[in-house]
C-alpha angles and dihedrals in degrees: 000000000000091000092053093052089046090049095053091040091052091049091052093048092044091051088055093046088219132112121231108269114256092352128115122210089253092053091050091050091050092051091049089051089055088059093062097087095042090046091055089049089052091050090051092051093048095046091048089064109075107221113173112172092252094044099097095179094047095048090045090052095050090045090056090051092049091047091052091051093048091048090050088055090056101264126145100237130200133171112224117204125219117285109261092226097044117145117257125215134181092274097042108120121225091252131025125197123245125274116242116231124181130178127203116192121209138178098258135072109243116106116211130187122203116196132194137141132232102200124094138196094244127108121234112270098038092099091074091065097038109036126176114276140162120221117179109311095342132085121205132198144122110290093001094130096035098065125310091090087057090056091048093048091052092050094049096041088058089045089054092049089052092048094052091045096241117157104143092128127092097222138350112197121192117201118185112185128207104211113035092128091062097048099276099266095161103055108016090115090046091054096047094044093047093046091053089059093058135072096226137009128207117196106203099208127139114301100199122231098336133037109257141140123241118208092193137010142176119286143177136248120214125197134179113212124197109202126190116199144142121252121230138150109272093214105036104036111005092155091063094060135078127198 
């Protein structure tokens, strides 16, 4: 946990090309180490809220918690509702919870966007059989790797920046989305528009076995086709049909 916070923190500081004022590398590592216990507590709190993509109440509840935490860190928080013209697919639920957006203003010029998502692939009720737990140097829980640990890392990276008194950025924006697991229909325009307004974007998804940064990854393309045809029985009158 400490290494992940340090990793994201080092990326942020490197992207700004500026050391933390009045802080040595050892002091920064020590502060990141102090975040380990609180970060595990945050993970527990996040995992204990079931937030499947179609669970409007659950995702709203976890979004409120994340918003409270970001506001307590000094962020200007807003809850952004689904776009009225969002695309709808077979797995798009009738109602999608709000995205959480927080902005932290600094004294510099660089603009940084931190992305994560708060929805999971798990149905409500599964938490009872797979509760949060820590065994050795590993934490377990539904959605912990995808992507509740990303939310926790963002929260505690900002906490570390606050603790070391670093504000040599122009703006850090945090965007936590509610529907990444179902192709992000609600806020895809919000993400692309917001990202275009920043100098660099970090998506805090799972990094596998070792901390690393990926400059590119696989993706998906979605298309909606409207097809006009003429129905007919394929065996009795195939010549009358058109598809």
